[in-house]
C-alpha positions as a Markdown table, in Angstrom:
| # | Residue | x | y | z |
|---|---|---|---|---|
| 1 | Unk | 21.0 | 75.1 | -54.8 |
| 2 | Unk | 18.5 | 76.6 | -56.4 |
| 3 | Unk | 15.7 | 76.4 | -59.3 |
| 4 | Unk | 13.6 | 78.6 | -61.4 |
| 5 | Unk | 11.2 | 75.9 | -62.0 |
| 6 | Unk | 10.9 | 74.8 | -58.2 |
| 7 | Unk | 10.6 | 76.8 | -55.0 |
| 8 | Unk | 12.0 | 75.3 | -51.8 |
| 9 | Unk | 9.8 | 73.2 | -50.2 |
| 10 | Unk | 6.8 | 73.4 | -52.6 |
| 11 | Unk | 4.9 | 70.8 | -54.4 |
| 12 | Unk | 6.7 | 69.7 | -57.7 |
| 13 | Unk | 4.9 | 70.6 | -60.7 |
| 14 | Unk | 3.6 | 68.0 | -63.0 |
| 15 | Unk | 6.1 | 68.0 | -65.5 |
| 16 | Unk | 8.7 | 67.1 | -63.1 |
| 17 | Unk | 7.2 | 64.1 | -61.7 |
| 18 | Unk | 5.6 | 60.7 | -63.2 |
| 19 | Unk | 2.1 | 62.5 | -63.6 |
| 20 | Unk | 2.3 | 63.5 | -67.5 |
| 21 | Unk | 4.7 | 61.0 | -69.0 |
| 22 | Unk | 5.1 | 58.1 | -66.8 |
| 23 | Unk | 8.0 | 57.6 | -64.5 |
| 24 | Unk | 10.8 | 57.5 | -67.1 |
| 25 | Unk | 9.3 | 60.6 | -68.6 |
| 26 | Unk | 9.9 | 63.1 | -65.9 |
| 27 | Unk | 11.8 | 66.4 | -66.6 |
| 28 | Unk | 14.7 | 67.6 | -64.4 |
| 29 | Unk | 14.0 | 71.0 | -63.3 |
| 30 | Unk | 16.7 | 73.6 | -64.1 |
| 31 | Unk | 19.4 | 73.7 | -61.2 |
| 32 | Unk | 21.7 | 76.4 | -60.4 |
| 33 | Unk | 24.5 | 76.5 | -57.5 |
| 34 | Unk | 27.1 | 78.8 | -56.5 |
| 35 | Unk | 30.9 | 77.4 | -56.7 |
| 36 | Unk | 31.9 | 75.5 | -53.8 |
| 37 | Unk | 34.5 | 76.3 | -51.1 |
| 38 | Unk | 38.1 | 76.4 | -52.1 |
| 39 | Unk | 39.9 | 73.2 | -53.0 |
| 40 | Unk | 36.2 | 72.0 | -54.8 |
| 41 | Unk | 37.1 | 70.0 | -58.1 |
| 42 | Unk | 34.1 | 68.5 | -58.8 |
| 43 | Unk | 30.2 | 68.3 | -58.0 |
| 44 | Unk | 27.7 | 65.8 | -57.2 |
| 45 | Unk | 23.9 | 65.8 | -56.9 |
| 46 | Unk | 21.5 | 63.2 | -55.7 |
| 47 | Unk | 17.6 | 63.1 | -56.1 |
| 48 | Unk | 16.1 | 61.3 | -53.1 |
| 49 | Unk | 12.7 | 60.3 | -51.8 |
| 50 | Unk | 13.5 | 60.7 | -47.8 |
| 51 | Unk | 10.0 | 59.5 | -47.2 |
| 52 | Unk | 11.5 | 56.4 | -48.2 |
| 53 | Unk | 14.8 | 56.5 | -47.3 |
| 54 | Unk | 14.5 | 57.1 | -43.7 |
| 55 | Unk | 12.2 | 54.3 | -42.9 |
| 56 | Unk | 13.7 | 51.2 | -41.4 |
| 57 | Unk | 15.2 | 49.4 | -43.2 |
| 58 | Unk | 15.5 | 52.1 | -46.0 |
| 59 | Unk | 13.3 | 51.4 | -49.1 |
| 60 | Unk | 15.5 | 51.2 | -51.8 |
| 61 | Unk | 13.1 | 52.7 | -54.6 |
| 62 | Unk | 13.7 | 56.4 | -52.6 |
| 63 | Unk | 17.2 | 56.4 | -54.4 |
| 64 | Unk | 16.0 | 57.9 | -57.8 |
| 65 | Unk | 19.4 | 59.5 | -59.4 |
| 66 | Unk | 22.7 | 60.7 | -58.9 |
| 67 | Unk | 25.0 | 62.6 | -61.3 |
| 68 | Unk | 28.8 | 62.8 | -60.5 |
| 69 | Unk | 32.4 | 64.3 | -61.8 |
| 70 | Unk | 30.7 | 67.3 | -62.6 |
| 71 | Unk | 33.5 | 69.4 | -63.4 |
| 72 | Unk | 34.2 | 72.3 | -60.8 |
| 73 | Unk | 33.4 | 75.1 | -63.6 |
| 74 | Unk | 30.0 | 74.0 | -64.1 |
| 75 | Unk | 27.4 | 75.7 | -61.8 |
| 76 | Unk | 24.2 | 74.6 | -63.7 |
| 77 | Unk | 22.3 | 72.1 | -65.3 |
| 78 | Unk | 19.2 | 73.0 | -67.8 |
| 79 | Unk | 15.6 | 71.9 | -67.7 |
| 80 | Unk | 15.4 | 68.5 | -69.4 |
| 81 | Unk | 19.1 | 67.8 | -68.9 |
| 82 | Unk | 19.7 | 64.4 | -69.7 |
| 83 | Unk | 23.7 | 64.0 | -71.3 |
| 84 | Unk | 26.0 | 63.6 | -68.3 |
| 85 | Unk | 28.8 | 62.9 | -70.7 |
| 86 | Unk | 28.3 | 66.2 | -72.6 |
| 87 | Unk | 29.8 | 68.0 | -69.6 |
| 88 | Unk | 32.3 | 65.3 | -68.6 |
| 89 | Unk | 30.1 | 63.7 | -65.9 |
| 90 | Unk | 28.6 | 60.7 | -65.2 |
| 91 | Unk | 25.0 | 59.5 | -64.3 |
| 92 | Unk | 22.9 | 56.3 | -63.1 |
| 93 | Unk | 20.1 | 56.9 | -65.4 |
| 94 | Unk | 18.2 | 59.8 | -66.8 |
| 95 | Unk | 16.3 | 61.7 | -64.0 |
| 96 | Unk | 13.6 | 59.9 | -62.3 |
| 97 | Unk | 11.0 | 62.2 | -60.7 |
| 98 | Unk | 8.9 | 62.2 | -57.9 |
| 99 | Unk | 6.3 | 59.4 | -58.2 |
| 100 | Unk | 5.1 | 58.1 | -54.4 |
| 101 | Unk | 1.8 | 56.6 | -55.8 |
| 102 | Unk | 3.6 | 54.6 | -58.5 |
| 103 | Unk | 1.3 | 51.5 | -57.7 |
| 104 | Unk | -1.8 | 53.6 | -58.0 |
| 105 | Unk | -3.9 | 55.6 | -56.0 |
| 106 | Unk | -2.9 | 59.3 | -54.6 |
| 107 | Unk | -2.7 | 58.2 | -50.6 |
| 108 | Unk | 1.0 | 59.1 | -50.6 |
| 109 | Unk | 2.5 | 62.4 | -50.5 |
| 110 | Unk | 6.3 | 62.2 | -49.8 |
| 111 | Unk | 9.4 | 64.3 | -49.1 |
| 112 | Unk | 12.2 | 65.0 | -51.8 |
| 113 | Unk | 15.5 | 66.2 | -51.9 |
| 114 | Unk | 18.1 | 67.1 | -54.5 |
| 115 | Unk | 21.5 | 67.4 | -52.6 |
| 116 | Unk | 24.2 | 69.5 | -54.3 |
| 117 | Unk | 28.0 | 68.0 | -52.8 |
| 118 | Unk | 31.1 | 70.0 | -53.3 |
| 119 | Unk | 33.8 | 67.4 | -53.8 |
| 120 | Unk | 37.7 | 67.9 | -53.4 |
| 121 | Unk | 38.3 | 65.2 | -55.9 |
| 122 | Unk | 38.0 | 65.1 | -59.5 |
| 123 | Unk | 36.4 | 61.8 | -59.5 |
| 124 | Unk | 34.1 | 59.4 | -57.5 |
| 125 | Unk | 33.7 | 55.7 | -58.4 |
| 126 | Unk | 30.4 | 54.3 | -57.6 |
| 127 | Unk | 29.5 | 50.7 | -57.6 |
| 128 | Unk | 27.1 | 49.5 | -59.1 |
| 129 | Unk | 27.1 | 52.6 | -61.8 |
| 130 | Unk | 23.3 | 51.9 | -62.5 |
| 131 | Unk | 20.0 | 51.6 | -60.5 |
| 132 | Unk | 19.1 | 52.6 | -57.2 |
| 133 | Unk | 22.1 | 50.8 | -56.1 |
| 134 | Unk | 24.4 | 53.6 | -57.6 |
| 135 | Unk | 22.2 | 56.5 | -55.9 |
| 136 | Unk | 22.5 | 54.8 | -52.6 |
| 137 | Unk | 26.4 | 54.0 | -52.8 |
| 138 | Unk | 26.7 | 57.7 | -53.9 |
| 139 | Unk | 24.9 | 59.2 | -51.3 |
| 140 | Unk | 26.8 | 57.1 | -48.4 |
| 141 | Unk | 30.3 | 58.1 | -50.1 |
| 142 | Unk | 29.3 | 61.8 | -50.9 |
| 143 | Unk | 27.9 | 62.3 | -46.9 |
| 144 | Unk | 31.3 | 61.0 | -45.7 |
| 145 | Unk | 33.4 | 62.8 | -47.9 |
| 146 | Unk | 32.5 | 66.2 | -49.1 |
| 147 | Unk | 33.8 | 70.0 | -48.9 |
| 148 | Unk | 30.4 | 71.3 | -48.5 |
| 149 | Unk | 26.7 | 70.6 | -49.5 |
| 150 | Unk | 23.5 | 72.0 | -50.0 |
| 151 | Unk | 19.6 | 71.1 | -50.6 |
| 152 | Unk | 16.9 | 71.9 | -52.6 |
| 153 | Unk | 13.6 | 70.2 | -51.5 |
| 154 | Unk | 9.9 | 69.6 | -52.3 |
| 155 | Unk | 6.9 | 67.5 | -52.0 |
| 156 | Unk | 4.7 | 65.5 | -54.6 |
| 157 | Unk | 1.7 | 62.9 | -54.6 |
| 158 | Unk | 2.0 | 62.3 | -58.2 |
| 159 | Unk | 1.0 | 59.2 | -59.5 |
| 160 | Unk | 1.6 | 57.6 | -63.3 |
| 161 | Unk | -1.0 | 58.4 | -66.0 |
| 162 | Unk | -3.8 | 55.6 | -66.4 |
């Protein structure tokens, strides 16, 4: 999983975070992946704040975004992609980028990861279908049932504009 807009492990540019346009105004970086192993019939991608989701108990605010039921012939998403239905996929919401200092200040720098999963099935059912619960349910199902996966990680100390 790669992006021409974001290097592995780097700080996310403000454009891809809440820093310029608020939490709901972040832009998805362009994403590319190679075809999955034989038997791949669809893909799913999650975006998670692992600083929050690895806490005990996990902080649900760390589950940002999932797009799933991506057809096997799709191997990229353009920058600022929003319309999952246009490629025959589904998502829990528009992309919600990094925003570890949503409550104000710049004290937190969190770790984030995109994970792409190659799946043998053509469709995945997620409950609920929106919000952070959808991302958590998807991650649980995808971790338990995938042919292969790849990650693209980064960091952010973004805060929304004041």
